[in-house]
FIKOLZA-1660 file (N, C-alpha, C; in steps of 0.1 Angstrom, whole numbers, plus 5000, padded with zeros to 4 digits):
% residues 216
   i   px   py   pz ch aa at
   1 8012 0533 6873  A  X  N
   1 8008 0526 6861  A  X CA
   1 8016 0513 6861  A  X  C
   2 8012 0504 6852  A  X  N
   2 8018 0490 6851  A  X CA
   2 8032 0491 6844  A  X  C
   3 8042 0485 6851  A  X  N
   3 8056 0486 6845  A  X CA
   3 8057 0476 6834  A  X  C
   4 8047 0467 6831  A  X  N
   4 8048 0458 6820  A  X CA
   4 8042 0463 6807  A  X  C
   5 8041 0476 6806  A  X  N
   5 8036 0482 6794  A  X CA
   5 8043 0477 6781  A  X  C
   6 8035 0474 6772  A  X  N
   6 8039 0469 6759  A  X CA
   6 8045 0454 6760  A  X  C
   7 8043 0448 6771  A  X  N
   7 8048 0434 6773  A  X CA
   7 8037 0425 6777  A  X  C
   8 8025 0430 6777  A  X  N
   8 8013 0422 6782  A  X CA
   8 8005 0417 6770  A  X  C
   9 7998 0407 6773  A  X  N
   9 7988 0401 6764  A  X CA
   9 7974 0401 6771  A  X  C
  10 7964 0401 6763  A  X  N
  10 7950 0400 6769  A  X CA
  10 7944 0387 6764  A  X  C
  11 7941 0378 6774  A  X  N
  11 7935 0365 6771  A  X CA
  11 7920 0366 6774  A  X  C
  12 7912 0362 6764  A  X  N
  12 7897 0362 6765  A  X CA
  12 7892 0347 6766  A  X  C
  13 7885 0345 6777  A  X  N
  13 7878 0332 6779  A  X CA
  13 7863 0334 6779  A  X  C
  14 7856 0328 6771  A  X  N
  14 7841 0330 6771  A  X CA
  14 7833 0317 6770  A  X  C
  15 7821 0318 6775  A  X  N
  15 7812 0306 6774  A  X CA
  15 7798 0311 6771  A  X  C
  16 7790 0303 6765  A  X  N
  16 7776 0306 6761  A  X CA
  16 7767 0304 6772  A  X  C
  17 7759 0314 6776  A  X  N
  17 7749 0313 6786  A  X CA
  17 7737 0305 6781  A  X  C
  18 7733 0295 6790  A  X  N
  18 7721 0287 6786  A  X CA
  18 7724 0278 6774  A  X  C
  19 7736 0273 6772  A  X  N
  19 7740 0266 6761  A  X CA
  19 7732 0253 6759  A  X  C
  20 7728 0247 6770  A  X  N
  20 7721 0234 6769  A  X CA
  20 7707 0236 6762  A  X  C
  21 7702 0248 6761  A  X  N
  21 7689 0250 6754  A  X CA
  21 7691 0255 6740  A  X  C
  22 7703 0255 6735  A  X  N
  22 7705 0260 6721  A  X CA
  22 7707 0248 6712  A  X  C
  23 7698 0247 6702  A  X  N
  23 7699 0236 6692  A  X CA
  23 7711 0238 6683  A  X  C
  24 7718 0226 6680  A  X  N
  24 7730 0226 6671  A  X CA
  24 7740 0236 6676  A  X  C
  25 7743 0236 6689  A  X  N
  25 7752 0246 6694  A  X CA
  25 7766 0244 6688  A  X  C
  26 7771 0232 6687  A  X  N
  26 7784 0229 6683  A  X CA
  26 7787 0235 6669  A  X  C
  27 7777 0233 6660  A  X  N
  27 7778 0239 6646  A  X CA
  27 7778 0254 6646  A  X  C
  28 7768 0259 6654  A  X  N
  28 7767 0274 6654  A  X CA
  28 7779 0280 6660  A  X  C
  29 7784 0275 6671  A  X  N
  29 7796 0280 6677  A  X CA
  29 7808 0280 6668  A  X  C
  30 7810 0268 6661  A  X  N
  30 7821 0267 6652  A  X CA
  30 7820 0277 6641  A  X  C
  31 7809 0279 6635  A  X  N
  31 7807 0288 6624  A  X CA
  31 7810 0303 6629  A  X  C
  32 7805 0307 6640  A  X  N
  32 7807 0320 6645  A  X CA
  32 7821 0323 6649  A  X  C
  33 7828 0313 6655  A  X  N
  33 7842 0314 6658  A  X CA
  33 7851 0315 6646  A  X  C
  34 7847 0307 6635  A  X  N
  34 7855 0308 6623  A  X CA
  34 7854 0322 6617  A  X  C
  35 7842 0327 6616  A  X  N
  35 7840 0341 6611  A  X CA
  35 7847 0351 6619  A  X  C
  36 7846 0350 6632  A  X  N
  36 7852 0360 6641  A  X CA
  36 7868 0359 6640  A  X  C
  37 7873 0347 6639  A  X  N
  37 7887 0345 6638  A  X CA
  37 7892 0351 6625  A  X  C
  38 7885 0349 6614  A  X  N
  38 7889 0355 6602  A  X CA
  38 7890 0370 6603  A  X  C
  39 7879 0376 6609  A  X  N
  39 7878 0391 6610  A  X CA
  39 7890 0396 6619  A  X  C
  40 7892 0390 6630  A  X  N
  40 7902 0395 6640  A  X CA
  40 7916 0392 6635  A  X  C
  41 7918 0381 6628  A  X  N
  41 7932 0379 6622  A  X CA
  41 7935 0389 6611  A  X  C
  42 7925 0392 6603  A  X  N
  42 7927 0402 6593  A  X CA
  42 7930 0416 6599  A  X  C
  43 7923 0419 6610  A  X  N
  43 7926 0432 6617  A  X CA
  43 7938 0432 6626  A  X  C
  44 7944 0420 6627  A  X  N
  44 7956 0418 6635  A  X CA
  44 7953 0420 6650  A  X  C
  45 7940 0417 6654  A  X  N
  45 7937 0418 6668  A  X CA
  45 7941 0406 6676  A  X  C
  46 7941 0394 6670  A  X  N
  46 7944 0382 6677  A  X CA
  46 7957 0376 6671  A  X  C
  47 7964 0368 6678  A  X  N
  47 7976 0362 6674  A  X CA
  47 7974 0348 6667  A  X  C
  48 7963 0341 6670  A  X  N
  48 7959 0329 6665  A  X CA
  48 7944 0327 6666  A  X  C
  49 7938 0318 6658  A  X  N
  49 7924 0317 6658  A  X CA
  49 7918 0314 6672  A  X  C
  50 7906 0318 6675  A  X  N
  50 7899 0314 6687  A  X CA
  50 7898 0299 6687  A  X  C
  51 7899 0293 6699  A  X  N
  51 7898 0278 6700  A  X CA
  51 7888 0274 6710  A  X  C
  52 7880 0264 6707  A  X  N
  52 7871 0259 6716  A  X CA
  52 7878 0251 6727  A  X  C
  53 7876 0254 6739  A  X  N
  53 7883 0247 6750  A  X CA
  53 7875 0235 6756  A  X  C
  54 7862 0236 6756  A  X  N
  54 7853 0225 6761  A  X CA
  54 7839 0229 6759  A  X  C
  55 7832 0221 6751  A  X  N
  55 7817 0223 6749  A  X CA
  55 7814 0237 6744  A  X  C
  56 7809 0245 6753  A  X  N
  56 7804 0259 6749  A  X CA
  56 7814 0270 6753  A  X  C
  57 7827 0266 6756  A  X  N
  57 7837 0276 6760  A  X CA
  57 7847 0277 6749  A  X  C
  58 7853 0289 6748  A  X  N
  58 7864 0292 6738  A  X CA
  58 7873 0302 6744  A  X  C
  59 7885 0303 6737  A  X  N
  59 7896 0312 6742  A  X CA
  59 7903 0318 6731  A  X  C
  60 7909 0330 6733  A  X  N
  60 7917 0336 6723  A  X CA
  60 7927 0346 6730  A  X  C
  61 7937 0349 6723  A  X  N
  61 7948 0358 6728  A  X CA
  61 7949 0371 6719  A  X  C
  62 7947 0382 6725  A  X  N
  62 7948 0395 6717  A  X CA
  62 7962 0400 6717  A  X  C
  63 7966 0406 6706  A  X  N
  63 7980 0410 6704  A  X CA
  63 7984 0421 6714  A  X  C
  64 7974 0429 6718  A  X  N
  64 7977 0440 6728  A  X CA
  64 7964 0441 6737  A  X  C
  65 7966 0445 6749  A  X  N
  65 7954 0447 6758  A  X CA
  65 7945 0458 6753  A  X  C
  66 7950 0468 6745  A  X  N
  66 7942 0478 6740  A  X CA
  66 7931 0474 6730  A  X  C
  67 7933 0462 6725  A  X  N
  67 7924 0456 6715  A  X CA
  67 7912 0450 6722  A  X  C
  68 7912 0448 6735  A  X  N
  68 7902 0441 6742  A  X CA
  68 7888 0447 6740  A  X  C
  69 7886 0460 6742  A  X  N
  69 7872 0466 6740  A  X CA
  69 7866 0463 6727  A  X  C
  70 7874 0464 6716  A  X  N
  70 7868 0461 6702  A  X CA
  70 7865 0446 6702  A  X  C
  71 7873 0437 6708  A  X  N
  71 7870 0423 6707  A  X CA
  71 7857 0420 6715  A  X  C
  72 7855 0426 6726  A  X  N
  72 7843 0424 6734  A  X CA
  72 7831 0429 6727  A  X  C
  73 7832 0441 6721  A  X  N
  73 7820 0446 6713  A  X CA
  73 7817 0436 6701  A  X  C
  74 7827 0431 6694  A  X  N
  74 7825 0422 6683  A  X CA
  74 7818 0409 6688  A  X  C
  75 7823 0404 6700  A  X  N
  75 7817 0392 6705  A  X CA
  75 7803 0394 6709  A  X  C
  76 7799 0405 6715  A  X  N
  76 7785 0407 6719  A  X CA
  76 7776 0409 6707  A  X  C
  77 7781 0416 6696  A  X  N
  77 7772 0419 6685  A  X CA
  77 7771 0407 6675  A  X  C
  78 7782 0400 6673  A  X  N
  78 7782 0390 6663  A  X CA
  78 7777 0377 6668  A  X  C
  79 7777 0375 6681  A  X  N
  79 7772 0362 6686  A  X CA
  79 7757 0363 6690  A  X  C
  80 7751 0375 6690  A  X  N
  80 7737 0376 6692  A  X CA
  80 7729 0368 6682  A  X  C
  81 7719 0361 6687  A  X  N
  81 7712 0361 6700  A  X CA
  81 7718 0353 6711  A  X  C
  82 7729 0346 6708  A  X  N
  82 7736 0340 6719  A  X CA
  82 7741 0350 6729  A  X  C
  83 7741 0347 6742  A  X  N
  83 7746 0356 6752  A  X CA
  83 7759 0350 6758  A  X  C
  84 7769 0357 6759  A  X  N
  84 7782 0352 6764  A  X CA
  84 7786 0358 6778  A  X  C
  85 7792 0349 6785  A  X  N
  85 7800 0354 6797  A  X CA
  85 7814 0355 6792  A  X  C
  86 7820 0367 6794  A  X  N
  86 7833 0370 6789  A  X CA
  86 7843 0374 6801  A  X  C
  87 7854 0366 6801  A  X  N
  87 7864 0368 6811  A  X CA
  87 7877 0373 6805  A  X  C
  88 7884 0383 6810  A  X  N
  88 7896 0388 6804  A  X CA
  88 7907 0388 6815  A  X  C
  89 7918 0382 6811  A  X  N
  89 7930 0382 6819  A  X CA
  89 7941 0389 6812  A  X  C
  90 7948 0398 6819  A  X  N
  90 7959 0406 6813  A  X CA
  90 7972 0403 6820  A  X  C
  91 7983 0401 6813  A  X  N
  91 7996 0399 6819  A  X CA
  91 8005 0392 6809  A  X  C
  92 8016 0387 6814  A  X  N
  92 8026 0380 6806  A  X CA
  92 8020 0367 6802  A  X  C
  93 8025 0362 6790  A  X  N
  93 8020 0349 6785  A  X CA
  93 8030 0342 6776  A  X  C
  94 8029 0329 6775  A  X  N
  94 8038 0321 6766  A  X CA
  94 8029 0313 6757  A  X  C
  95 8035 0309 6746  A  X  N
  95 8029 0300 6736  A  X CA
  95 8017 0307 6729  A  X  C
  96 8017 0320 6728  A  X  N
  96 8005 0327 6723  A  X CA
  96 8004 0326 6708  A  X  C
  97 8014 0321 6701  A  X  N
  97 8013 0320 6686  A  X CA
  97 8010 0306 6682  A  X  C
  98 8011 0296 6691  A  X  N
  98 8009 0282 6688  A  X CA
  98 7994 0279 6687  A  X  C
  99 7991 0269 6679  A  X  N
  99 7977 0265 6677  A  X CA
  99 7975 0251 6681  A  X  C
 100 7964 0248 6688  A  X  N
 100 7954 0257 6693  A  X CA
 100 7959 0263 6706  A  X  C
 101 7956 0276 6708  A  X  N
 101 7962 0284 6719  A  X CA
 101 7958 0278 6732  A  X  C
 102 7947 0272 6734  A  X  N
 102 7943 0267 6747  A  X CA
 102 7951 0255 6751  A  X  C
 103 7958 0248 6742  A  X  N
 103 7967 0237 6746  A  X CA
 103 7982 0242 6748  A  X  C
 104 7986 0253 6742  A  X  N
 104 7999 0257 6743  A  X CA
 104 8002 0270 6751  A  X  C
 105 7991 0278 6753  A  X  N
 105 7993 0290 6760  A  X CA
 105 7994 0288 6775  A  X  C
 106 8002 0297 6782  A  X  N
 106 8004 0296 6796  A  X CA
 106 8008 0310 6801  A  X  C
 107 8010 0311 6814  A  X  N
 107 8014 0323 6820  A  X CA
 107 8003 0331 6828  A  X  C
 108 8006 0342 6833  A  X  N
 108 7997 0349 6842  A  X CA
 108 7985 0354 6835  A  X  C
 109 7985 0358 6823  A  X  N
 109 7973 0362 6816  A  X CA
 109 7963 0351 6815  A  X  C
 110 7967 0339 6812  A  X  N
 110 7958 0327 6812  A  X CA
 110 7953 0324 6826  A  X  C
 111 7961 0325 6836  A  X  N
 111 7957 0322 6849  A  X CA
 111 7946 0333 6854  A  X  C
 112 7949 0345 6850  A  X  N
 112 7940 0356 6854  A  X CA
 112 7926 0355 6847  A  X  C
 113 7927 0350 6834  A  X  N
 113 7915 0348 6826  A  X CA
 113 7906 0337 6833  A  X  C
 114 7913 0327 6838  A  X  N
 114 7905 0316 6844  A  X CA
 114 7899 0321 6857  A  X  C
 115 7906 0329 6865  A  X  N
 115 7901 0335 6877  A  X CA
 115 7889 0344 6874  A  X  C
 116 7890 0352 6864  A  X  N
 116 7879 0361 6860  A  X CA
 116 7867 0352 6855  A  X  C
 117 7870 0341 6848  A  X  N
 117 7859 0332 6844  A  X CA
 117 7851 0326 6856  A  X  C
 118 7859 0323 6866  A  X  N
 118 7853 0318 6879  A  X CA
 118 7844 0328 6885  A  X  C
 119 7848 0340 6885  A  X  N
 119 7840 0351 6891  A  X CA
 119 7828 0354 6883  A  X  C
 120 7829 0354 6870  A  X  N
 120 7817 0358 6862  A  X CA
 120 7807 0346 6862  A  X  C
 121 7812 0334 6863  A  X  N
 121 7802 0323 6864  A  X CA
 121 7796 0322 6878  A  X  C
 122 7803 0327 6888  A  X  N
 122 7797 0327 6902  A  X CA
 122 7786 0337 6903  A  X  C
 123 7786 0347 6894  A  X  N
 123 7775 0357 6895  A  X CA
 123 7777 0367 6906  A  X  C
 124 7767 0376 6906  A  X  N
 124 7768 0387 6916  A  X CA
 124 7753 0390 6920  A  X  C
 125 7751 0391 6933  A  X  N
 125 7737 0392 6938  A  X CA
 125 7730 0405 6934  A  X  C
 126 7737 0415 6931  A  X  N
 126 7730 0428 6929  A  X CA
 126 7726 0430 6914  A  X  C
 127 7733 0424 6904  A  X  N
 127 7730 0425 6890  A  X CA
 127 7737 0414 6883  A  X  C
 128 7732 0412 6870  A  X  N
 128 7738 0401 6862  A  X CA
 128 7753 0405 6858  A  X  C
 129 7762 0395 6860  A  X  N
 129 7776 0398 6857  A  X CA
 129 7779 0390 6844  A  X  C
 130 7783 0398 6834  A  X  N
 130 7786 0391 6821  A  X CA
 130 7800 0394 6816  A  X  C
 131 7807 0404 6822  A  X  N
 131 7821 0407 6817  A  X CA
 131 7829 0410 6830  A  X  C
 132 7841 0403 6831  A  X  N
 132 7850 0405 6842  A  X CA
 132 7864 0406 6838  A  X  C
 133 7871 0416 6842  A  X  N
 133 7886 0418 6840  A  X CA
 133 7894 0413 6852  A  X  C
 134 7905 0407 6850  A  X  N
 134 7915 0405 6860  A  X CA
 134 7929 0407 6855  A  X  C
 135 7935 0418 6859  A  X  N
 135 7948 0423 6854  A  X CA
 135 7959 0423 6864  A  X  C
 136 7955 0420 6876  A  X  N
 136 7965 0421 6887  A  X CA
 136 7967 0435 6892  A  X  C
 137 7960 0445 6886  A  X  N
 137 7960 0459 6890  A  X CA
 137 7946 0462 6896  A  X  C
 138 7945 0463 6909  A  X  N
 138 7932 0465 6915  A  X CA
 138 7924 0477 6911  A  X  C
 139 7932 0488 6909  A  X  N
 139 7925 0501 6905  A  X CA
 139 7919 0499 6890  A  X  C
 140 7927 0494 6881  A  X  N
 140 7923 0492 6868  A  X CA
 140 7911 0483 6868  A  X  C
 141 7911 0471 6875  A  X  N
 141 7900 0462 6875  A  X CA
 141 7888 0468 6880  A  X  C
 142 7889 0476 6890  A  X  N
 142 7877 0483 6896  A  X CA
 142 7871 0492 6885  A  X  C
 143 7879 0500 6878  A  X  N
 143 7874 0509 6867  A  X CA
 143 7867 0500 6856  A  X  C
 144 7874 0491 6851  A  X  N
 144 7869 0483 6840  A  X CA
 144 7857 0475 6843  A  X  C
 145 7857 0469 6855  A  X  N
 145 7845 0461 6858  A  X CA
 145 7833 0469 6862  A  X  C
 146 7835 0481 6867  A  X  N
 146 7824 0490 6869  A  X CA
 146 7818 0495 6856  A  X  C
 147 7827 0499 6846  A  X  N
 147 7822 0503 6833  A  X CA
 147 7814 0493 6826  A  X  C
 148 7820 0481 6826  A  X  N
 148 7813 0470 6818  A  X CA
 148 7801 0464 6826  A  X  C
 149 7801 0466 6839  A  X  N
 149 7789 0462 6846  A  X CA
 149 7777 0471 6842  A  X  C
 150 7780 0484 6840  A  X  N
 150 7769 0493 6836  A  X CA
 150 7766 0491 6821  A  X  C
 151 7776 0489 6813  A  X  N
 151 7773 0486 6798  A  X CA
 151 7765 0474 6796  A  X  C
 152 7769 0463 6803  A  X  N
 152 7762 0450 6801  A  X CA
 152 7747 0451 6806  A  X  C
 153 7744 0459 6816  A  X  N
 153 7731 0461 6820  A  X CA
 153 7722 0468 6809  A  X  C
 154 7729 0477 6802  A  X  N
 154 7722 0484 6791  A  X CA
 154 7720 0474 6779  A  X  C
 155 7731 0468 6775  A  X  N
 155 7730 0460 6762  A  X CA
 155 7722 0447 6763  A  X  C
 156 7718 0443 6776  A  X  N
 156 7709 0432 6777  A  X CA
 156 7695 0435 6772  A  X  C
 157 7692 0448 6771  A  X  N
 157 7679 0452 6766  A  X CA
 157 7678 0454 6751  A  X  C
 158 7690 0452 6744  A  X  N
 158 7690 0455 6730  A  X CA
 158 7683 0444 6722  A  X  C
 159 7675 0447 6713  A  X  N
 159 7667 0438 6705  A  X CA
 159 7674 0434 6692  A  X  C
 160 7668 0424 6685  A  X  N
 160 7674 0419 6673  A  X CA
 160 7675 0430 6663  A  X  C
 161 7664 0438 6661  A  X  N
 161 7664 0449 6651  A  X CA
 161 7674 0459 6655  A  X  C
 162 7676 0462 6667  A  X  N
 162 7686 0472 6672  A  X CA
 162 7700 0467 6670  A  X  C
 163 7703 0454 6672  A  X  N
 163 7716 0449 6669  A  X CA
 163 7719 0449 6654  A  X  C
 164 7708 0447 6646  A  X  N
 164 7710 0447 6631  A  X CA
 164 7714 0461 6627  A  X  C
 165 7708 0471 6633  A  X  N
 165 7711 0485 6630  A  X CA
 165 7725 0489 6635  A  X  C
 166 7729 0484 6646  A  X  N
 166 7743 0486 6652  A  X CA
 166 7753 0480 6642  A  X  C
 167 7751 0467 6638  A  X  N
 167 7760 0460 6629  A  X CA
 167 7761 0468 6616  A  X  C
 168 7750 0472 6611  A  X  N
 168 7750 0479 6598  A  X CA
 168 7757 0492 6599  A  X  C
 169 7755 0499 6610  A  X  N
 169 7761 0513 6612  A  X CA
 169 7776 0511 6613  A  X  C
 170 7781 0501 6620  A  X  N
 170 7795 0499 6622  A  X CA
 170 7801 0495 6608  A  X  C
 171 7794 0488 6600  A  X  N
 171 7799 0483 6587  A  X CA
 171 7800 0495 6577  A  X  C
 172 7790 0503 6577  A  X  N
 172 7789 0514 6567  A  X CA
 172 7795 0527 6572  A  X  C
 173 7794 0530 6585  A  X  N
 173 7800 0542 6590  A  X CA
 173 7791 0554 6588  A  X  C
 174 7779 0553 6582  A  X  N
 174 7770 0564 6580  A  X CA
 174 7755 0560 6582  A  X  C
 175 7747 0570 6587  A  X  N
 175 7733 0567 6589  A  X CA
 175 7726 0564 6576  A  X  C
 176 7728 0572 6565  A  X  N
 176 7721 0571 6553  A  X CA
 176 7724 0557 6546  A  X  C
 177 7737 0553 6547  A  X  N
 177 7741 0540 6541  A  X CA
 177 7735 0529 6549  A  X  C
 178 7734 0531 6562  A  X  N
 178 7728 0521 6571  A  X CA
 178 7713 0519 6567  A  X  C
 179 7706 0530 6565  A  X  N
 179 7692 0530 6562  A  X CA
 179 7690 0522 6549  A  X  C
 180 7698 0525 6539  A  X  N
 180 7697 0519 6526  A  X CA
 180 7700 0504 6527  A  X  C
 181 7710 0500 6535  A  X  N
 181 7713 0486 6536  A  X CA
 181 7701 0478 6543  A  X  C
 182 7695 0484 6553  A  X  N
 182 7684 0478 6560  A  X CA
 182 7671 0480 6554  A  X  C
 183 7670 0489 6543  A  X  N
 183 7658 0492 6537  A  X CA
 183 7648 0499 6547  A  X  C
 184 7653 0508 6554  A  X  N
 184 7645 0515 6564  A  X CA
 184 7647 0530 6562  A  X  C
 185 7638 0539 6568  A  X  N
 185 7641 0553 6567  A  X CA
 185 7651 0557 6578  A  X  C
 186 7657 0568 6576  A  X  N
 186 7668 0572 6585  A  X CA
 186 7663 0574 6599  A  X  C
 187 7651 0579 6601  A  X  N
 187 7645 0582 6614  A  X CA
 187 7644 0569 6622  A  X  C
 188 7640 0558 6615  A  X  N
 188 7639 0545 6621  A  X CA
 188 7652 0539 6625  A  X  C
 189 7662 0541 6617  A  X  N
 189 7676 0537 6620  A  X CA
 189 7681 0545 6632  A  X  C
 190 7679 0558 6632  A  X  N
 190 7683 0566 6643  A  X CA
 190 7677 0562 6656  A  X  C
 191 7664 0559 6656  A  X  N
 191 7657 0554 6668  A  X CA
 191 7662 0541 6673  A  X  C
 192 7665 0532 6663  A  X  N
 192 7670 0518 6667  A  X CA
 192 7684 0519 6673  A  X  C
 193 7692 0528 6667  A  X  N
 193 7706 0530 6673  A  X CA
 193 7705 0536 6687  A  X  C
 194 7697 0546 6689  A  X  N
 194 7696 0552 6702  A  X CA
 194 7690 0542 6712  A  X  C
 195 7680 0535 6709  A  X  N
 195 7674 0526 6718  A  X CA
 195 7682 0514 6721  A  X  C
 196 7691 0511 6711  A  X  N
 196 7701 0500 6713  A  X CA
 196 7714 0504 6719  A  X  C
 197 7715 0516 6723  A  X  N
 197 7726 0522 6730  A  X CA
 197 7739 0521 6722  A  X  C
 198 7737 0523 6709  A  X  N
 198 7749 0523 6700  A  X CA
 198 7760 0533 6704  A  X  C
 199 7756 0545 6707  A  X  N
 199 7766 0555 6710  A  X CA
 199 7774 0552 6723  A  X  C
 200 7766 0546 6733  A  X  N
 200 7773 0542 6745  A  X CA
 200 7783 0531 6743  A  X  C
 201 7779 0521 6734  A  X  N
 201 7787 0510 6731  A  X CA
 201 7800 0515 6724  A  X  C
 202 7799 0524 6715  A  X  N
 202 7811 0528 6708  A  X CA
 202 7820 0537 6717  A  X  C
 203 7814 0546 6725  A  X  N
 203 7822 0554 6733  A  X CA
 203 7828 0546 6744  A  X  C
 204 7822 0536 6749  A  X  N
 204 7828 0527 6759  A  X CA
 204 7840 0520 6754  A  X  C
 205 7839 0515 6742  A  X  N
 205 7850 0508 6735  A  X CA
 205 7862 0518 6733  A  X  C
 206 7859 0530 6729  A  X  N
 206 7870 0540 6726  A  X CA
 206 7876 0545 6739  A  X  C
 207 7868 0547 6749  A  X  N
 207 7873 0552 6762  A  X CA
 207 7882 0541 6769  A  X  C
 208 7877 0528 6768  A  X  N
 208 7884 0517 6775  A  X CA
 208 7897 0515 6767  A  X  C
 209 7897 0517 6754  A  X  N
 209 7910 0515 6747  A  X CA
 209 7920 0525 6752  A  X  C
 210 7916 0537 6755  A  X  N
 210 7926 0547 6760  A  X CA
 210 7930 0544 6774  A  X  C
 211 7921 0539 6782  A  X  N
 211 7924 0536 6796  A  X CA
 211 7934 0524 6796  A  X  C
 212 7931 0514 6788  A  X  N
 212 7940 0503 6787  A  X CA
 212 7954 0507 6782  A  X  C
 213 7955 0516 6773  A  X  N
 213 7967 0521 6768  A  X CA
 213 7975 0529 6779  A  X  C
 214 7968 0535 6788  A  X  N
 214 7975 0542 6799  A  X CA
 214 7981 0533 6809  A  X  C
 215 7974 0522 6811  A  X  N
 215 7978 0512 6821  A  X CA
 215 7988 0502 6816  A  X  C
 216 7986 0497 6803  A  X  N
 216 7994 0486 6798  A  X CA
 216 8001 0489 6785  A  X  C
% end
């Protein structure tokens, strides 16, 4: 296992797929990043607000690598219908509390995030690549990238109504409350959650959190 346990940071670098075709992208991206930063700062997941690095790209630093799965899930669900390429670098880092983090941050976590971003942008001939980890640990990267390759293949099929059910279920914690919030019957909510791969999304995040905790 990694000897840097409890001394690592997780850097997320993301960009919007097909950004040139999205109207008012700058305003939409700024609004979503502001909402996400408020949420993740309140939950103490990130050390400083997410920062736009260039155009449709942004970056953030998580307080611990174990927070990465929750951050990825939030990025996927809260940015929908925008689709993101997400790159994660794990390792030592400096300047993580200074704002904006993209101007002050440095170290191996940032370098690995950039390498992961290069890989995710280059694509993969066998299936669409949307999430890539680079931690410097080959075995962990193989595990994480395989898991997220499978999950991304599933979540690309999720529809607007299914994401709405997923978001409501995460907010309420119960099927009946989700149904009342969405003004739907419970059977419809249950069907939307199942077809939207809600349980797989949640279990992936929980399992990856444990795996990250074992390695880092």
